N, C-alpha and C positions, 0 to 999 in steps of 0.2 A: 499597298499603302493607302491609307484613308486620307484624302485631302480635306483641309479645312477651308471652306468657301466663304467669301465675303457676301454681304447682303445682295449686291448686284448679281453675283454668280448664282446665288440661291434662287433669285427671281427668274434668271434665265433657265435654270434647271427645271423649275416648275413649268415655265412656258414651253420648253422643249418637250417635256413629258406630255403635257396637255395636247400639244400639236401632233406628236408622233406615236403615242401609245395606240390610238388617241383616247383621251378621257376628258370629260367636261370638268371645268375647274371646281364646280360644286361637288362632283363625285370624288375628286381628289381630296377635297376638304372632308368629305364623309369618311374616306379611307383613313385620313389622319385621326379623326375623332374616334373611329372604331379602335385603332391601334392604342390610343391613349386609354380608352375604357378597358380594353383587354389588359393593359399593363396594370391599371388600378385593381382589377380583379385578381391578377396574379401576385400582387405585392401587398395585399391587405394585412398579412401577418407582420410585415415590417413597418407599416404605416399606422395601423389602426388597432392596436392591441386592446383587447377587452370589449370590442364592439362586434355584435353579431353581424355576419356577412350581409344578410338580407336587410338589416336595419341601418346600414352605414349611410349617414346623411352627408350631403355635399352642398356647399355654397359656391356657385359658379359666377365669377366676376367677368363680365364680357365687355370689351371695348367695341369701337365702331368699325374696325377694319376686319381683315380676314383672320387675324388671331382671335378676335371676338367671335367670328363665325365658327371657328373650331370649338370654342367654348359652348356656343349655343347648340351645336350638333351634339357635343358630349352631354349636355344637360338633357336633351331629348332622349338619347340612348340610355343614359343612366335612369331616367324616370321610367322609361318603358321596361327597364329591368326590375322595377319595384323599389328603387331607392328613393328616399325623401330628398328632393332637390329644390333648392331655392336659387333663383337667378337674379343677379343684380347688374343692371346696365347703367353705371353712374354718369356717363357722359352722353346723354341722349341728344344734346344740342349739336353734337358733331355729326357730320354726314356719314352714313353707313355705306360700306362697300356693297355691291350688288349681291354677292354670295352671303354676306352677313345678313342683309335684309331678307333674303329667301329663307335662310335658316331661322330667322326670327318668326316668320310666318309659319314655318313648319312646327315650331315650338308651341304655338298657340293651342294646339289640340292635345298636347301632352299633359301629364299631371304635375308638371313643374310649377312652382309658385314664384311669381314675380314680386320682388321686394325692392325698396328704394334704399338710398344711402341713409346713414345715420344723421341725426340732427347736427352733429359736429362736422359733417362733410366727409366721413369715412365710410367704410363698409358697415353693414348691420352687424351687431354683435353675434359672434358665432355661437351656435348651440352646442351642448355637450357632445363631444365626439365628432363634431362636424369638421370635415376636411374642406379647405378652400382651394378651388381651382382658379388659378390666375391666368386669365386669357384676355387681359386688358390691352396690351400693346406687344407687337412682335418685333421683327428685325428692321422695320422701316424707319425707326427714329434716327434723327440726325442731330438733335439737341436735347438737353435735359428736360424732363417734365417740369412744368411750372404751374403756378396758380392752384386751381382746385384739383388738378391731376396730381400734383406733387403732394398736396395735403392728404388726398385720398390714400396714396401709397404710404405716407408716413403713419397714418392712423391704422392702416392694415398691418404694418410691421409691428406697431405697438401692441396689437392684440396677441402676439406670440402664438398664432395658430399654426397648425400643420398646413403648409402651403405647397401645392404642386403647380409649378409654372409650366405653361404649354409653349414649347419651342425655345423660349428665352424669358428670364425674369423681366417683368414689365419695367421699362425705364432703362434697361441695360442696352448698350451698344454691342453689336456682335463681335467687334474686334477691339479697338483702342478706346478705353474709358478714361483716359487721362483728363479730358475736358468735361467729364460727366459729373453729376451731382449725386453721390451715392446715398444722400438722404432721400432721393427721389427714385430709388431702385427697390423693387420688391426683394425681400430676403427670403428666398425659397428654401423649403426643406428638400425638395426634389425638383429637378427640371427634366422634362421629357422633350427632347429635341428630335428633329426629323432628318433622317438619312445620314447626316454628318454632324459632328460636334462643331461648336463655334470656338474661335480662338479665345474669346473672353473666358471660356470655361477653364482655360489652362494658364491664365495669368493671375499672379498673386493678389492683385488689388480687387479683381472681380470674382475670383473663386468663392469667397465666403458667401456671396449672394446667390450663387448657383445651387449650393448644397450638393447633394449627390445627384448624378445625372445618368440618364440612359438614352441611347440612340434608338429610335423606332424607325423601322424601314417601311416606307409608304409607297415604294415602287417608282421612285424617281429614276430616270434613265441612268443606269450605272455607267454605261460607256460614255455618255455625255459628261458625267461628273469626273470620270477618270481623265478626260481630256482637258479639264480646266487647268489653267496655269496658276496654280497656287503654290507659293513657296513653303507653306506650312503643311506638314504631313504627320500622321500617326502610324507608325509601322505596326503591323499585326504580328501575331505569334508565328504565322507561316512565313512572313518575310524574314524575321529574325532567326527562325529555325534554319532557313536556307543559308544564312550567313555563317552559321556555326559549323566549322569544317569537321568532317569525320576523322577519326583517328585510325589510320591503317594498322592492321594487325601485325605487320612486319616492322613497324617503326621502333626506334630506340630514342633515348632522351635527347640526343642531338638533333632529332627530326623536329622537335617542338620548340627550338629556340633557347636563348639564354638571356634573361632579363637582369638588368642592374637597377637597384634602387639606391639613391643617395638621400639619406634621411637621418634625423635624430640630432640632438644637441643636449646641452646641460639642462636637466629638468624636463626634457621632451623626448626621452627615449621611447615612451609609450607610443608616440606617433609612428616611429620606425617599426616597432613591434607589430602594431595593428596593420600597417601597410604590408609588411613582410608576410604576416599570417594570411592576408588576402592573396598576395602574389603567388605563394606556393600552392594555393588551391585553384589557380586560374587555368591549369592544364599545361603550363609552360614546362619545358624539359628541365631547365636549371634556373635557379633564382639566387642571385648574389646581392648582398647588401653592403654598401660602403657606409660606415658608421664611425663616430668618434671612438677612439681607443677605449674610453671608459665604458662603452656600451657593449663591448665584445662578448663578455661572459653572459650578460643578460640576454642578448639576442640568441646566442648559441643554446642557452638553456630553454628558452621559450619557443623558439622556432628552429628546431634542429635540422629541418629540411633545407634551410637557407645556408648558403656559404657566406662567411663573414670576411669582408675586406676592411680592416681597421685602419683608420687614419692615424697619423703620428700624434695628433693632438688629442688629449683625453676628453675634451669637452665640446669641440666643434670640428666641422669639416674644413680642411685647409688645402686639399689637393685632389686631383683627379686620379683614379686608377687607370690602367691601360684599358682603352675602350675597344680594342680590336675584336675581342671575342664576344661582344654583346650585340644582340639584335634589336634591343630597345632599352632606353634609359628613362627612369622616373626620378624626379628631383623635387624636393620641397618640404615634405612633412617634417616639422620640428627643427629645421636647420637654422632658423633665426635669420636676421637681416644684417648682421654685422659684416664688416669689410671682408673677412675671410670667406663667408658664405657667398657674398656677392662675387668675389673673385672666382670661386668654384663655378658658379652659374655662368659667368662670362666665358670662362675657359671651356666649359662644356658646350655652350652654344657655338663657339668658334671651332671646336675640335670634332664634335660628333658628326658622324656620317650616317647615323640611324635616327629614326624618329624619337622624339622626347615626349614624356608626359610631365607637364609643368603645373605644380599645384602649390597652394599654401604660401609659405614664406618665399618660395621662388617667384610666385606671381607678384608679391609685394615688392621684391627687388626689381622685377621687370617693370613695375609701375614707376619706380624711382629712376629707372634707366630706359626710357621708352625707345631710344634708338636701337637697343639690342634686339627688339622684336623682329626687325627686318632680317636678322641673320638666323632666325630659328630654322632648323631643318624642315623642309617641306614635308607635310604629313604629320607634324607634331600635334599634340593634343593639350589644350589648356583647360583647366577645370575650376574656374572661379565661382565662388558663391557671390551673392549680390554686393556685399561690401567690397570684396576683391575686384569685382567687375567694375564698380564705380571708380576705384583707384586706378585700374588699368585702362579703362576706356573713357573715363570722365564721368562726373556725376550725372545721374538721370533723374528726371522728375516723376517717372512712372515705369512700371515693369515693361510696358510696350516700348518705350524709348530705350530702355536698357537692352532689350532684345534686339532692336535695330542696330545699336552700336556694336553688339557682339557679332551680329551678322556681317556688318561692314568690316570689322577687324578680321574675321575669318576669311572673307573674300580678298582683302588687301594683302594679308600675310600668307595666304595659301595654307592655312592651318585649320584645325577643327577646334571649336570652342564649345565646351560642355558647360552651359550656364545652369548651375545647380539650383534646385529648389523643389517645391512640392511636386511640380510637373517639369522635371528637368528638360531643358531644350538643348539639343545638339545642333550646332550651327556648322554647316558644311562650307567648304571653299567656293562652291558654286551658288551660294546664296540660299539653299534650301535649309529648312529647320525641321528637325524631327523631335516630336514630343514623346516623353515616356509616361506611361500610365501606371507603372508599378511603384510600390513604396508606400509609406505611411508616416504619420507624425511621430511614431516611436523612434524613427531614425533621426529626428531633429536633435541630435546630441553630439558633443565633441567627439571627434574621431571617425565619424561616418565618412567624411571626405578622404581621410587617410586610407581607409579601407578601399574606397573607389580607386585611388591612385595606384595601390598595389595591384588591384585586379586589372585595371587598364594597361599597366605596364606589362603584366604577364600576357595578356591577350595580344598586345601589339608585338611582343617579342616572338609570337608564334607565326608571324607573317600576315596577320590580318591588316587590311588597310586601316588608316586612322579613323575614317568614318565608320567602317564596320565595327572595329573594336570599340569605339565610343558608344554606338547604338546598342550593341550586344551587351557591353559591360554595364551600361546604365540600367538596362532592363534586368540583368542578373542581380545587380546590387540591390535594386528595389524589390525584386522577387524574394531574395534572401531576407530582406527586411520584413516582408509580408509573412514568410514562414516563421521568422523569429517572433513576430507579434502574435501570431496564432498560437504559438507554443508558450511564450513567456509573458505576453501582454506588452502593450506599448509603454507603460510606465516603467517597468522593471528591465526591459531589454536594454542592452548597451551596444555601442559600436563594435566592441570586441566580440560580441555574439555573432555578428554577421557572417564572418568566414565559416563558422560552423554549419551554416545553412546554405552555403554555396552548392554542396552536393544536391540538395533538394531543388535549388534553382536551376541547375544544369539539367537535372532529370526532367523537370517540368517543361523547360524549353524544348527538350528533345521529344516531349510528348510521352514520356515514360511514367 
């Protein structure tokens, strides 16, 4: 698991490495600069189309601290490699760090050209093909940029240049940006961060300013980082592969559980169909769907692998089937919020002795009846998108605040909360949060959540813990979306395409 460290923990990791490798701080800075320059060389085709490699020009913007020191070292190395390099240090009145000052002296003998700010108080106008290196401010900020610093960043963004930020887009806070001024944050094309990503890279309000990002390893002490008490984690493929159980050769369908999905209503049978299509591809032994009577023929025709349990009512769910034979139950897609649906959910919460997956309309009912949450079976999984989250946990002013409310709910109710989004966050009952890195904007369409519900219900029915099923399921769901986007494109792919790519996602997770 890769922990996400806060600014203080990152400083401590630097200090520990410097003391125990041992390595001088200026040499650690040099190592970071070399890694950034190596990355630039390896990614020229993605950043600098149409520019000859040897002629690629750079404008390096350097602040007074150690982030600026990284930029000064990069400028020297790039210039020594034959690239045209211009260096702008717009805030000369601010006191430089000692390593920044040393790198500035080292730069004097290079071929880099020193340039000043524009007459308007912004960066100099970029030259054709010139890439901007943003090394103005790093993780040490605790308040928004103001005055001439704010103006400089605004004018930099207005140029619409290709910008590569070092460690963090200047002006951004590494975690919560609710109190920040995004008019004073560099809008990067790419961000090159060191050793571990920052929480801000994964939150919706700050993500657009980060652009694409890569983690560069600069030799910070891995054991020290692993020991840090961070609630925020990014599981790797190896972690998730370990969680996905093997399928014994002697097993039969009863070995892999029996899932029940309660879904669908008048005009919303598609939600039940998509969830069921996902469920039957989850690896579960048997998958049953409780659906309004009017949807029986549709479901049997479209998802023949699923067993249909039809309600007495033609248009809505009004009753519970016998729950004894099921090892997990999913409820919510397309059921509506009318009294009969609410009665079904209440009875399910009171009756079920197995974990639940609660999504969509079931979450909205739960928001209207907040006392019911206390009776959810331990190990259940709730899957709200931001709107459902605000209804369920209370309105939030920022994604960071929404995440904290989801964490507290998961801890209080002993459930798992899957807070859906571009970087879905899985909140565990012990307070940890696991971020998912698969998926793409092509999945931002109606029905994607229904597909996730079916998949999670099927995984949970196979005996996985709620947390394991959530982490693995969210990864597989996003991975299937990536395969779909590669095959069909983000514009034309639909949520109903996703189950077709589950085989690809499972094989990729297995390393096949």
